[in-house]
N, C-alpha and C positions, 0 to 999 in steps of 0.2 A: 327423356323429355325434360326440357328446361323449365324454369319458373322464375318469375320476377314479382316482387311485392312492392307496391307503392302505398304511401300514406297520403290520402287526399281528403279535402273538405267535402262535406255532404252535398254542398251545392255542385261540386265537380262530379260527384258520383251520380247525382240526378241527371246532370248533363250527359254523362256516359250512358245512362239507362235510356235516354231518349235517342242517343246516337246509335245504339245497338238495338233499337226497337224491333226490327224485323228478325233479329237473330237471338232474341230472348228465349230462354228455356223455361219450361214449367217445372222447375225443380225445387224441392223443399230442403234446401241446405240450411242447417242450423245457423242462425245469426246473420243470414245474408240479406242484402237489399235486392240484388238481382244476380242472375247467371246468364251468360250469353256465350254463343259458340260461333266463331268464324271458321273458315275452312282449315286454318292451321293454328288456331289459338282458342283456349277456353278462358273466359274472364268471369271471375266471381268477386263481387263487391260485398263487403261486410259493414254492419252498422257501426263498427268502431272506426271506420275510415280506411281500413286496409283493403287493398284490391289485389287479388291474385291473378296473374297471367300465366297460363300453362300451355306448352306446346312448342312446336318448331319455330313459330314466329313470335314467341312471347316477348322478346326484347324489342322487336320492331313495333309490336302493338302497344307495349308499355310506353315506348318513346313518344307516342302520340299524346300522352297525357302527363309525362314526367317533367317536361320543360316548365320550369317556374311554378310547378304544382306541388312537388314533394317538399318536405320540410328539411332544409339543409342543416346539417350538423346535429340533427336529432338522432340520438342513438336509440335503437329499439330496446324495449324491456326484455330482460332475460329471466328464465325460470330460476327460482330460488331453490336451493337444496333444503328440503323439508327436514331431513334427518340424515345423519352420518353415523352408521352403526359402529360403535366402539372405535371410531377414528381410523378404521382400516381403509377408508376410501380417500382418494386424493382430494385435497381442498379444492372446492369450486367445481367438482365434477359435473354438477347440474348445468354449468355454463359451457361445458366443453362440447366439441364435436365428437359424438360417441355412437357406438353400436349398442343397442339394447336387445335383450333376448328374453322371451317369455313363452310359456306353454299353456294350453287349455285342453281339457278333456280327460285329465288323468284320474279324476274322481268320478267321472260319469260312466255308468254301466253301458249305455248305448253310445256308439260313435267312436271316432278315432282320437288319437292324441295329435294335436296340431301345435307345432312349434314355429315361431317366427322370430327372425333376427332383423332389425331395422336400423338404418343409419340416419342419424339426424345431425345435420351441420348446425353449429351454434347460431349462425345467422338465420336459420329456419325455426328456431325455438319459439320466437314470438308468434309466428304464423301458426304453428301447431296449437299453441295456447288459444289462439283466435278461433281455430277450427273445433275447439272443445275437447282436445285430446287430454284424457286422464285415464286412470285405472278403469279397465273395462268392467270390473265388478260394480262400479258405481253408475253404469249406464245400462239402460234397457236395450233389448235387441234392436228396436227401431232406430235408436240413436247410434248404436254401434254400426249398423249397416250404412246409415247416412254418412257418418264420419269416415268409415273405412273406404267408401267409394271415392271420397275426395283425396285422402292422404295416400292411397296406393299409387297415385300419380305424382306425388310430391317427394316421398322418401324411397330410396332404394331398399328393398327388403327381399328376404327369401323365406318361403313357406315350405315346411317339411310336414307331411301327413303320414302318420303310421296307421294304416287302415286296420280294421278289426281282424281280418284274416291273418295278416302278417304279425300283428300284436300277439294273437293267441299262439301262433307258431313259435315265436321266439320266447314267449313266456313259458311254454311247455318245455322248451329246451333248457330252461333254468335261468334265463336272463331276468334280472330284476327290473322293475319299472324304472328305478333310479338310473340304471345303466342305459336303458332305452332312451331316457330323456337326455342324458349326458351326450350320447352319440348324436341325437337329433340336434341339440343346441350347437355342438361343435361343428356339424356339417352346415347348419344354417349360417353360422358366423363365417365359415370359410367361403360360402357362396357370396355373401355380402362383400367380404374383403376383395373377392375377385371382381365383383361388379363395380366397386368404387375405385379400384386401382387406376392410377398410381397414388391416389389420395389414401391417407391412412388415418384411422380414428385416433383421437387422443386417449380414449379409454374404451373398454368393452365391459359392459355391465350386465350380469346375468341375474335374473330374479332367483334368489337362492332357494334350492330345494334339498340340497345336501351340503355337508361341510366341503370347502374347497378341496381338501386333501382327498376326500372320497370321490368327488367329481373327476379329478384327474386320474385317480385309480381306475375308475370306470373306463377311461379312455385309453388305457394301456392296450397296445395292439393295433390301434388305429393308425393309418398311414401318416396322417398329418393331424397334429393337435395344436390348436391355438392356445398359447399360454402367456403371450406378451401383453402386458397392460390389461389383464383380465381381472375383473373384480366381481365380488358377489355381495348381495344384500337382500334381506327379506324386505318386502314392501318397496321394491326398487322402482315401482311405477311412480312413487312420490319423490324419487331422487333424480331421475332423468326422464324426460319425455320420450326418449328413444325406447325405453322399456314400456311406457304407456302406449306408444304407437304400436309396438310389437304385440302387446296384449290385445289391443283392439283388432288388429289384423288377424291374429290367431283365433280370437273369438268369432270374427266374421266368417272365417273359413270353416270353423266348427258348426256354426249356425247353418251355413250352406249345405254341409254334409248331412246334418240331421234332417234337413228338408228333403234331401235325396232319399235317405233311409225311410222317412215318413211316406214318401211317394211309393217306394217299393213295398212297404208294409201294408199300405192301404188305409192307414190311420195315423194320427199324430203321435210321433215318438216323443216322450218326455225326457227332459234332461235330469241329471243328478243320479242318486243311488238310493232314493227313498222307496217307500211302499208303492208309489205310483209306477215305478219302472218294473216292479215285480208283476203287477197286473198287466202292464203292456207286454212284457216278455211272454207271459202265459197266453195272452191273446194271440201273439205272434206264433207260438208253438201250435196252438189249436187251429189257426188259419193256414199256416205254411208248413208245419212239421218241425220237429226238434232239430233236424239237420241244418235248418236255416240259421240257427243261433250264431254260429261262429262268424258270420258276415255282418252281424248286427251288434254284438255285445262283447264285453271282456269276460270270457268264460270263467276265470278264476274268482270273480267277485261272488260273494255270498248270495247275491241276487239270483244267480242261476238256479241254485237249489231251491230257493224260495218260490221261484216261478214254476219250477217243475212240481213242487208240492201243491201249488194252486191248481195246476193242470190235473194232477192225480185226484185231487179232491173233487174237482168238477166232473171228472169222468167216472168216479166211483158211485 
């Protein structure tokens, strides 16, 4: 699906809103003036003056408003690099077309690990900033859902989900969580490279969870390993919006999965690994039986024993 962005005056945006009056959507998109949908194009106008056209007819629809309305010669703002850890990243990486990769769920007792790799072209960086893309840890679930629903149609991405059953199986076989994550990141990046081919990213940035040498050690034995122009940094969401976008999409997938687990459990499943998940797991055991745990939780977490202790205490 293609996309086109125009910079328009508010008077023109109001004119557009009237034009698309019968096709306006009742959508709560952060920072938007209106959203409308034609048979082959989605139009979203923002308070900053940017208008996003998405769909098969995006260029045709945008052309209705682009003649003599866009600002000629005006270059869009680009994201600035907030930090470059120890100088190991290429200069200006925050302004490059890049693949970013991040994961969610590794520290949560309930739910899977979700890994997303996302490709952001440098010309789309201003748009992602406009859509509110930043580290998912700084956003509540409501904002993550709203932003993810928009950007999933803007950036090519790949989602890898390691469900609890498979997680527990490979963990029991002796595989570390670090190796699981490395394999998932590598596969997600491979999938995105295939999606965007023949285009190639200028850089691939992974939110660092192990030393680079350990990451590649984990990948020994994999059929294909992506190692060209691959960089690592902690807090990578602040370095390139591709990582921030990946973070949001991974969190969105994790939220959806927790919702499914909650429906199956019959009560709201909490996130994290604190005392509240011990209570929830104990309730799950009492309601469904201990055999249900492997489909809901990461069994090797200390929370498993704590939940069982709560059950035994309640039954004694």
